[in-house]
C-alpha positions, 0 to 999 in steps of 0.5 A: 735565340737558341743557345747550345749549352755545355749541358747539351754538349755533355749529353751528346758526349754521353749519348747523342740520342739523349740530346735528341730526346731532350729536344723532341720528347722532353716529357719522357725524361724522368727526374728521380729524387736522387737527381733532384738532390744532386742538383740541389747540392750542386747549387748549394756548393756552387753558390758557396764556392763563389767566395773562395777567391774573395770579392767577386762579380756575379753576372747572373741575370733572369727574365721576368718568367724566372729563366736565365737571360743568357744574352744579358749575362753575355753582355755583363761578362764582356762589360766586367772584363773590360772594367778589369774585374778579377773574379767573375762568377757565371761568366758567359760566352757564346760562339756561333750559338754555342754557349757556356757559363764558367763557374768562376773566371779568374784574371791571370797574368797571361790570360784567364783561368777557368775554374769549374766547381763540382760538388764531389770530392774527386776531380779525376772524372772524364766527364769533368775534363770534357766539360772544361774542354768545351768551356776552353774551346768556346772561350778561345773561339771568342778570342779570350786567352785561357791561361789555365783550367782547374777543377774545384772540389770539396776536400773530404779531409776538411773538419768543420771548426764552427766557422766555414773556411772556404780555402780549406773546404775546397781544393783546386786541381790543375787540369789544363793538360787534360782539357787541351788533350781533349780539344780536337774532340770538341768540334767533332762532338759539336758537329755530331750534335748539330747533325743529331738536332737537325734530324726529324726522326729519332736516332736508332741508337741501341742501349749502351754504357751511356745509359748508366755512365757517367750518370744514369739517363732519365730516358732509360724507361723510354728507351727500354720500353720494348724490352721483355719484362722481366729482362736481362737488365733485371737480373740480380747482381749482374754488372751493367757491362755484362747485361749489355753483352747479353743484350747485344747477343739478343739474349734479353728475355729469361727463357732465352737466357735459360736456354743458352745455359750461359748463366751459372749463378745460382741466384740468377738461375732461381730468379729466372726459373721462378719468373718463367715457371711460376711456382711456390716460394723457394724455402730452405727451412733448415738454413732458415731455422739455423739463422733463427736459432742465432736470435736470442730474446729479447730482440731489438729491431733497429733502424737509423735515418741519416743525413749526409751534408755536402757542406759540413753542418756540425763541428768536427764533421767533414763533407758527406759525413753520414750523421744519424739523427733518428732511430726506430726500435721494436723490442720483441719478447719471448712471450709475444709482447712487442714494444716500440721506442723511437728517437728523433733529434731536435732540428736546430742549426749547428746542433749535432744530433749524434750525442743525444741519439747515442745516449738514448740508444744506450738507454734503450738497448742494453749491452750484449743484447741481440739487435737485428737490422736489415743490412746491418753493415750500415747500422754497424758503421754508424755505431762504430763512428759514434763510438769513435767520437764518444769514448765514454759510450764506446764500449756500450755502442760497440757491444750493440754492433758486436751482437747485431744480426742481419735479417737480410741474410736469409734472402741474400743467401737464397734461403727464401725466394719469392717470384715477387721479389724480382731478384731484389732483396731490399726491404722495399721489395721483400716486404710487399712480396711476403705481404702483398695485400697488407695496407699497413705495410705499404710505404706509399700509404704513409704521409709525406715521407716514403723512403730514406731519400725523402727522410734525408731531405726533410730533416735539414729543412725542419730548422726553418719550419713554423710550428705546425709544419714542423710538427707534421714533418716530425710525425712523418719522419717518426711514422716512416722510421717506425714502419722500417723496424715494424717491417723487420718484425713482420719479416722475422715472424714470416720466417718463423711461420714458414719453418713451422 
């Protein structure tokens, strides 16, 4: 039997074409690492939240191939309701092929309470309300009286004491009124979904806000395949709504945008002019020299790697606190010598890596030294947060932050621009633009860890690794972080070279 789930309902609400593509062209869907991580976090938080109301019954059932057995879950739900269960997790219902599973279903005095668990810290999102409105509709169509609806989110103010307290980690917000207000829209969306799914040809729906909101769509590359390259959607620091206005006005390619004279942003104009009329890199030597003169030897090129656990792992931390666990440091001397130092915490359950990292950092970087980062706001924030929890190291850590220079500045301010940057000034775009044929500076040539998202996911897993796997993971993390600061050194040297 085909079941129309609440995820399909939300897809249709966001963009009907997304629903059609999921059914007819699923191979075109691209799942990014960020989406996979969000799903992993959602499962972790959802499993934990099951115990928030005490003893519960979970009705999850699976077939031999590992997929969910929805028919069995529906049967078990009905059975548990008749037996008098007070808390049912993954409670499943179906009306005319329209299916939903309620994260937590509570027995109330006048009916049942729908509790939808979200891994975020804010409850006020339209997609959440629509999600719950769909569940409310299905339950009532099944003859199940709904007393109330609520969203359960993570409490950003919660501080982990060493033992998780679920009633403090989570907070519930009543959203019954919002769900009831949306009830008239539910059958309308369901009717549209039925029509879309019945179509044999792809719906002719243009790019819209649904491509990015409430979640980025994994079919973007497919739907945007006929756009010119580059297009208006590649422009530097233009918000998506403004991009859509140009798209709707048929101004998508750079020559048309330049001819229209509607764009006046200097960086966007330079990006388009370099793309349309290939020319040497734009270099403002005077401004670059002025920036370089602010750097005083020895230079300490610094980069942190962090984790951001949804469920706090260390005493005193809150949901989604950023925890630095690693750094790389390249030290450049005036006479040309280059030294590399590094730190990677031991991955042990419950062992906060920040104290050992902060102590080692204070040994590696003296006070008042000139430290360099790429987009220094991040490193400065990490230093300030560690200073706040380690008073004895605070003066030293704040000295490092106070004397930090940002290598992003020459690119962000437009002192240096290369066509190969494509309007982006991230280090992952600037580095290959400046050194296009250097395999030693290619992140894809690294083993195991190629970006910060992967580093963030590897470190927590190291707690459960066997010795050989652990050694390999540590080496992968070290080499990745080392390349980040070595890349900064090479970019700094390039800036010096172009000013000669």
